[in-house]
C-alpha positions in Angstrom: -66.0 -45.7 2.9 -65.9 -47.4 -0.5 -62.5 -47.9 -2.1 -61.8 -45.4 -4.9 -61.9 -46.7 -8.4 -58.7 -46.2 -10.5 -58.6 -43.3 -13.0 -60.5 -44.2 -16.2 -58.0 -45.2 -18.9 -57.7 -43.0 -22.0 -59.9 -44.2 -24.9 -58.3 -46.5 -27.4 -59.1 -46.3 -31.1 -61.9 -48.5 -32.2 -60.5 -48.7 -35.7 -58.4 -51.5 -37.0 -54.9 -51.2 -38.3 -54.7 -48.7 -41.2 -52.2 -48.4 -44.0 -51.4 -52.2 -44.2 -51.9 -52.3 -48.0 -49.7 -49.1 -48.4 -46.9 -50.7 -46.3 -47.0 -53.8 -48.5 -46.5 -51.8 -51.8 -42.7 -52.0 -51.7 -42.9 -55.7 -51.0 -45.5 -56.5 -53.6 -43.7 -54.5 -56.3 -40.2 -55.9 -55.5 -39.1 -52.4 -54.4 -40.1 -50.7 -57.6 -43.1 -49.1 -56.0 -41.2 -47.8 -53.0 -40.6 -44.2 -54.3 -44.2 -43.8 -55.3 -45.6 -45.1 -51.9 -43.4 -42.7 -50.0 -44.3 -39.9 -52.3 -48.0 -40.6 -51.5 -47.2 -40.6 -47.8 -45.4 -37.3 -48.2 -48.4 -35.7 -49.9 -50.8 -37.3 -47.4 -49.0 -36.0 -44.3 -47.5 -32.9 -45.9 -44.1 -34.1 -44.8 -40.9 -32.7 -46.3 -38.9 -35.5 -44.7 -41.0 -38.2 -46.4 -40.7 -36.3 -49.7 -36.9 -36.4 -49.4 -37.1 -40.1 -48.6 -39.3 -40.7 -51.7 -36.7 -38.8 -53.8 -33.9 -40.9 -52.3 -35.6 -44.1 -53.1 -36.3 -42.8 -56.6 -32.7 -42.0 -57.2 -31.6 -45.4 -55.9 -34.1 -47.1 -58.1 -32.9 -45.3 -61.2 -29.4 -46.3 -60.3 -30.3 -49.9 -59.9 -32.1 -49.9 -63.3 -29.1 -48.3 -64.9 -26.7 -50.9 -63.6 -29.0 -53.9 -64.4 -29.3 -52.6 -67.9 -25.6 -52.8 -68.5 -24.0 -55.3 -70.8 -21.3 -56.1 -68.3 -21.6 -58.8 -65.6 -20.3 -56.9 -62.6 -22.6 -53.8 -62.9 -25.6 -56.2 -63.4 -24.7 -58.3 -60.4 -24.1 -55.2 -58.3 -27.4 -53.6 -59.5 -29.3 -56.8 -58.8 -27.9 -56.9 -55.2 -28.9 -53.2 -54.7 -32.4 -53.9 -56.0 -32.8 -56.7 -53.5 -31.6 -54.4 -50.7 -34.0 -51.7 -51.9 -36.8 -54.2 -51.8 -36.1 -55.3 -48.3 -35.2 -51.9 -46.9 -38.2 -50.2 -48.5 -40.6 -52.8 -47.1 -39.2 -52.5 -43.6 -39.1 -48.7 -43.7 -42.8 -48.6 -44.9 -43.9 -50.7 -42.0 -41.8 -48.7 -39.5 -43.5 -45.4 -40.5 -46.9 -46.8 -41.2 -48.4 -45.7 -37.8 -47.2 -42.1 -38.4 -48.5 -42.0 -42.0 -51.9 -43.5 -41.0 -52.4 -42.5 -37.4 -55.4 -44.0 -35.7 -58.0 -41.5 -34.7 -60.3 -41.7 -31.6 -63.9 -41.0 -32.4 -65.0 -37.7 -30.9 -67.8 -39.3 -28.9 -65.3 -41.6 -27.1 -63.1 -38.6 -26.2 -66.2 -36.8 -24.8 -67.2 -39.9 -22.8 -63.7 -40.2 -21.4 -63.8 -36.5 -20.3 -67.1 -37.2 -18.5 -65.6 -40.3 -16.8 -62.6 -38.3 -15.6 -64.8 -35.4 -14.3 -66.9 -37.9 -12.4 -63.7 -39.5 -11.0 -62.4 -36.1 -9.9 -65.7 -35.5 -8.2 -65.4 -38.8 -6.3 -61.9 -37.7 -5.2 -63.3 -34.5 -3.8 -66.0 -36.5 -1.9 -63.4 -38.9 -0.5 -61.2 -36.0 0.6 -64.2 -34.2 2.3 -65.1 -37.4 4.1 -61.6 -37.9 5.3 -61.3 -34.3 6.5 -64.6 -34.6 8.4 -63.3 -37.7 10.1 -59.8 -36.6 10.8 -59.0 -32.9 10.3 -55.4 -33.3 11.5 -54.7 -35.9 8.9 -56.4 -33.7 6.2 -53.9 -30.9 7.2 -51.0 -33.3 7.0 -52.1 -34.5 3.6 -52.5 -30.8 2.6 -56.0 -31.3 1.3 -57.1 -28.1 -0.4 -53.6 -26.8 -0.6 -52.5 -27.0 -4.3 -49.8 -24.4 -3.5 -48.0 -26.8 -1.1 -46.0 -29.9 -1.9 -48.1 -33.1 -1.5 -48.8 -36.5 -3.0 -52.5 -36.8 -2.0 -55.0 -36.0 -4.9 -58.0 -34.3 -3.5 -59.7 -33.8 -6.9 -59.1 -30.0 -7.0 -60.3 -28.8 -3.6 -59.2 -25.4 -2.2 -59.1 -24.9 1.5 -60.5 -21.4 1.8 -59.4 -21.1 5.4 -55.7 -21.7 4.7 -54.9 -21.3 0.9 -53.3 -18.1 -0.3 -55.3 -15.5 -2.1 -54.1 -16.4 -5.6 -55.3 -19.9 -5.1 -58.7 -18.8 -3.9 -59.0 -16.4 -6.8 -58.8 -19.4 -9.2 -62.0 -20.9 -7.8 -65.1 -20.7 -10.1 -66.6 -17.3 -10.1 -63.9 -15.7 -8.0 -61.3 -13.1 -8.9 -58.4 -11.3 -7.3 -60.6 -8.6 -5.7 -63.1 -11.1 -4.2 -60.2 -13.4 -3.0 -58.6 -10.4 -1.3 -61.9 -9.7 0.5 -62.1 -13.3 1.6 -58.6 -13.4 3.0 -59.1 -10.1 4.8 -62.3 -11.4 6.5 -60.6 -14.7 7.3 -57.8 -12.9 9.0 -60.0 -10.6 11.0 -63.1 -12.7 11.8 -61.6 -16.2 11.8 -62.2 -19.3 9.6 -65.4 -19.9 7.6 -67.5 -23.1 8.0 -69.2 -23.3 4.6 -69.6 -21.7 1.2 -72.9 -20.3 2.2 -71.4 -18.5 5.2 -68.5 -17.3 3.1 -70.9 -15.9 0.4 -72.9 -14.0 3.0 -70.0 -12.6 5.0 -67.9 -11.7 2.0 -70.9 -10.4 0.0 -70.1 -12.8 -2.9 -72.5 -13.1 -5.9 -75.1 -15.7 -5.0 -74.8 -17.5 -8.4 -71.3 -18.7 -7.7 -72.2 -20.5 -4.5 -73.0 -23.9 -6.1 -69.7 -24.1 -7.9 -67.9 -22.7 -4.9 -69.4 -25.4 -2.8 -68.2 -28.0 -5.3 -64.5 -27.0 -5.2 -64.0 -25.5 -1.7 -63.4 -27.0 1.7 -63.2 -25.3 5.0 -60.7 -26.9 7.4 -60.6 -25.6 11.0 
């Protein structure tokens, strides 16, 4: 039996960093562009919080300009210090929120490819679980293969043990419903366990078109 490969990692964005120039606006404008850059971010993301932030920076900037325009030394010095603080704080703040203002997007084809890889991985899990059950049924029962209703740590890829799972779990199989599941459970209790999806379909008079999918996700432990 070949060792199982790890779960395929989620796709990462192929795009480079976005919004670098936007984040540098407060720095390049010595803080005077901070209100405008955050106003742009608020409009881009439709964010009320960013809009309030832009207004706050705007009020602070107006206050700094008013103090530095004074004829007195103390207000000018205080206004200059606040302007420097606004410059540094605005730059740091812009870089801190850059990733939320310009989130990186994963191309749709990469998302689809990842979904395919995960589906293939889950299929491999089912194959591994079936092989283990065929080799050691007692261990399969101990691992609760096919029993998503029971506490367990073993991942069987989504198998359902038709011979032991409750009706509501069987009803969730592809093509099944509550009525068909009730019929399966009733036959299971009166005639004994099934050995395959084909036998199950014949004995329970299931629609023949659901047999392929039923075979993919069902297992029949003794």
